[in-house]
C-alpha positions as CSV (number, residue, x, y, z in Angstrom):
1,M,65.5,117.7,63.2
2,I,63.1,118.3,66.0
3,I,65.3,117.5,69.0
4,Q,67.7,120.4,69.7
5,R,71.4,120.0,70.7
6,A,72.0,120.6,74.4
7,E,73.7,123.9,75.3
8,H,76.0,122.0,77.7
9,P,76.0,118.4,76.4
10,G,77.2,115.4,78.4
11,S,79.8,112.8,77.3
12,H,77.3,110.7,75.2
13,E,76.1,113.6,73.2
14,R,79.6,115.1,72.7
15,H,80.8,111.7,71.4
16,L,77.8,111.4,69.1
17,L,78.6,114.8,67.6
18,R,82.2,113.8,67.1
19,K,81.2,110.9,65.0
20,V,78.6,112.6,62.8
21,A,79.7,112.5,59.2
22,N,83.3,112.0,60.4
23,P,85.3,109.7,58.0
24,L,87.9,109.1,60.7
25,F,85.4,106.8,62.5
26,E,84.6,103.5,60.9
27,N,81.0,103.8,62.1
28,A,80.5,107.5,61.2
29,L,76.9,108.6,61.9
30,V,74.2,110.7,60.3
31,L,72.6,112.9,63.0
32,D,68.9,112.4,63.5
33,D,66.3,112.8,66.2
34,D,66.6,109.2,67.4
35,N,70.3,109.0,68.0
36,L,70.4,112.5,69.5
37,L,67.6,111.8,71.9
38,D,69.2,108.5,72.9
39,A,72.5,110.3,73.7
40,Q,70.7,113.0,75.7
41,R,68.7,110.4,77.6
42,R,71.9,108.6,78.6
43,D,73.4,111.9,79.7
44,H,70.3,112.7,81.7
45,D,70.4,109.3,83.4
46,E,74.0,109.9,84.4
47,L,73.1,113.4,85.8
48,V,70.3,112.0,87.9
49,A,72.4,109.3,89.3
50,F,75.2,111.8,90.1
51,Q,72.8,114.1,91.8
52,A,71.5,111.4,94.1
53,E,75.1,110.2,95.0
54,F,76.3,113.8,95.5
55,H,73.4,114.5,97.9
56,Q,74.4,111.4,99.9
57,L,78.0,112.5,99.9
58,L,77.1,116.0,101.1
59,E,75.1,114.4,103.9
60,A,78.0,112.2,104.9
61,A,80.3,115.3,105.0
62,T,78.0,117.5,107.0
63,T,77.3,114.8,109.7
64,L,81.0,114.2,110.4
65,K,81.9,114.6,114.1
66,G,85.1,116.1,115.4
67,T,86.5,112.8,116.6
68,V,85.9,110.9,113.4
69,E,88.5,108.2,112.5
70,S,91.1,109.2,109.9
71,D,90.1,106.3,107.6
72,V,86.6,107.7,107.4
73,V,88.0,111.2,106.4
74,L,90.3,109.7,103.8
75,Q,87.5,107.7,102.3
76,L,85.3,110.8,102.1
77,K,88.2,112.7,100.4
78,D,88.5,109.9,97.8
79,R,84.7,110.0,97.2
80,F,84.9,113.8,96.6
81,D,87.8,113.4,94.2
82,R,85.8,110.9,92.2
83,A,82.7,113.1,92.3
84,Y,84.7,115.9,90.8
85,E,85.7,113.6,87.9
86,T,82.1,112.6,87.4
87,A,80.8,116.2,87.4
88,S,83.4,117.1,84.8
89,H,81.8,114.9,82.1
90,L,78.1,115.5,82.9
91,M,75.6,117.5,80.9
92,D,74.5,121.0,82.0
93,D,76.8,123.5,83.8
94,Q,78.3,121.7,86.7
95,T,80.4,124.6,87.9
96,P,78.4,125.0,91.2
97,A,78.9,121.4,92.1
98,K,82.6,121.4,91.3
99,Q,83.1,124.6,93.3
100,A,81.3,123.0,96.3
101,I,83.5,119.9,95.9
102,R,86.6,122.1,95.9
103,K,85.5,123.9,99.1
104,L,84.6,120.7,100.9
105,L,87.9,119.1,99.9
106,S,89.8,122.1,101.3
107,F,88.0,121.6,104.7
108,I,88.8,117.9,104.6
109,M,92.5,118.6,103.9
110,M,92.6,121.1,106.8
111,A,91.3,118.4,109.1
112,V,93.9,115.9,107.7
113,R,96.7,118.5,108.3
114,Q,95.5,119.1,111.8
115,G,95.7,115.3,112.4
116,A,99.3,115.3,111.0
117,D,100.2,117.8,113.8
118,N,103.9,118.6,113.5
119,D,104.9,115.7,111.3
120,A,107.0,117.5,108.6
121,Q,107.1,114.5,106.3
122,A,103.3,114.1,106.5
123,H,102.7,117.8,105.6
124,H,105.1,117.5,102.7
125,E,103.2,114.5,101.3
126,L,99.9,116.4,101.7
127,D,101.5,119.4,99.8
128,Q,102.4,117.0,97.0
129,E,98.9,115.5,97.0
130,E,97.2,118.8,96.8
131,M,99.5,119.9,93.9
132,A,98.7,116.7,92.1
133,R,95.0,117.1,92.7
134,E,95.0,120.7,91.4
135,A,96.8,119.6,88.3
136,H,94.3,116.7,87.8
137,F,91.4,119.1,88.2
138,R,92.9,121.5,85.6
139,L,93.0,118.6,83.1
140,L,89.4,117.8,83.8
141,D,88.5,121.3,82.7
142,S,88.9,119.8,79.2
143,T,85.7,117.9,78.3
144,L,87.9,115.6,76.1
145,V,90.0,114.6,79.1
146,A,86.8,114.2,81.2
147,D,85.3,111.9,78.6
148,L,88.5,109.9,78.2
149,L,88.8,109.4,82.0
150,N,85.1,108.6,82.5
151,P,84.9,104.9,83.7
152,E,81.7,104.6,81.6
153,S,83.1,106.5,78.7
154,P,81.2,106.2,75.4
155,I,84.6,106.4,73.6
156,Q,85.4,102.8,72.7
157,P,89.0,101.6,72.6
158,D,88.9,101.5,68.8
159,E,87.6,105.0,68.7
160,L,90.4,106.6,70.7
161,I,92.6,107.5,67.7
162,P,89.8,109.0,65.6
163,T,88.6,110.9,68.7
164,L,92.0,112.4,69.2
165,L,92.5,113.2,65.5
166,S,89.1,115.0,65.5
167,S,90.1,117.2,68.5
168,S,91.4,120.7,68.6
169,K,95.0,121.4,69.5
170,D,93.9,123.1,72.7
171,E,92.1,120.0,73.7
172,L,95.0,117.8,72.7
173,Q,97.5,119.8,74.8
174,L,95.7,118.6,77.9
175,A,94.5,115.2,76.7
176,L,97.9,113.9,75.6
177,Q,99.2,114.5,79.2
178,I,97.2,111.5,80.4
179,F,99.2,109.1,78.2
180,D,102.7,107.7,78.7
181,E,105.4,107.6,76.1
182,V,104.7,104.1,75.0
183,Q,101.0,104.8,74.5
184,L,101.8,108.0,72.6
185,L,104.1,106.1,70.1
186,A,101.5,103.4,69.6
187,M,98.8,106.0,68.9
188,L,101.0,107.8,66.4
189,T,101.7,104.5,64.5
190,D,98.0,103.5,64.5
191,G,96.9,107.1,63.5
192,A,99.3,107.1,60.5
193,K,98.0,103.7,59.3
194,R,94.4,104.9,59.6
195,L,95.0,108.1,57.7
196,E,97.0,106.3,55.0
197,H,94.2,103.9,54.5
198,L,91.7,106.7,54.2
199,Q,93.9,108.5,51.8
200,Q,94.4,105.5,49.6
201,N,90.6,105.3,49.4
202,G,90.3,108.8,48.1
203,I,89.2,110.4,51.4
204,H,91.0,113.7,52.1
205,V,92.1,114.0,55.7
206,E,94.6,116.8,55.5
207,E,93.5,118.4,58.8
208,A,93.8,115.1,60.5
209,W,97.4,114.8,59.2
210,Q,98.1,118.2,60.7
211,T,96.7,117.0,64.0
212,L,98.8,113.9,63.9
213,A,101.9,116.1,63.3
214,F,100.9,118.1,66.4
215,M,100.7,114.8,68.4
216,Q,104.1,113.8,67.0
217,G,105.6,117.1,68.1
218,Y,104.1,116.7,71.6
219,A,105.5,113.1,71.9
220,E,108.9,114.2,70.8
221,F,108.9,117.1,73.3
222,A,107.6,114.9,76.1
223,G,110.3,112.2,75.3
224,E,113.1,114.8,75.3
225,L,111.8,116.3,78.6
226,G,111.6,112.8,80.2
227,N,115.2,112.0,79.0
228,S,116.4,115.3,80.3
229,E,114.8,114.7,83.7
230,K,116.4,111.3,83.9
231,A,119.8,112.6,82.9
232,Q,119.7,115.4,85.5
233,P,118.7,113.9,88.9
234,V,117.2,116.3,91.4
235,K,119.7,117.5,93.9
236,E,118.9,116.8,97.5
């Protein structure tokens, strides 16, 4: 190997490394200079594209006038939300960019609140939106979540189960939150079939069985929590 692994890999290199000599993937790979360089080039291309788009976004934000229409502000807010998602799966340390996005979003939300004036319902909805955004951003601190939510994710649909089964419990605690109960049950069924098939072919995947059990426990807990919330309506 001549090409070195990146200190802060992007989504393509991360997924390549997940698949290296991993029997959970049908197309497990052998790591070599060619496939590592190809993944790093893809990650670099995504970084360059983001930097150009982010520069345009910053220009749009800094040239806003005080009397700008609310639709323009809301569109800008949505663009910053998407930029944060993108920054979360990119190569290199994107902490400065993400901090800048958070700061600019706080300014935008202040402007939106000022536009809401004394509308209590509007302020309540903005509170809910900010709470949801903060929870979403916390999930994106997980590179696994960022890779799964990436619209151009290198994780193909048939690679979802082996990707999850190859992940740490810390990663799964965050990643499983983006799936609903039906999706979780389907993944558990497919995961068990995949592991049974590997086991029948003499491939030992004990650690993956433990990961599947963790996913099962999460699904059961999430299901009980959901049923509990449905059985106990929130008092007005």
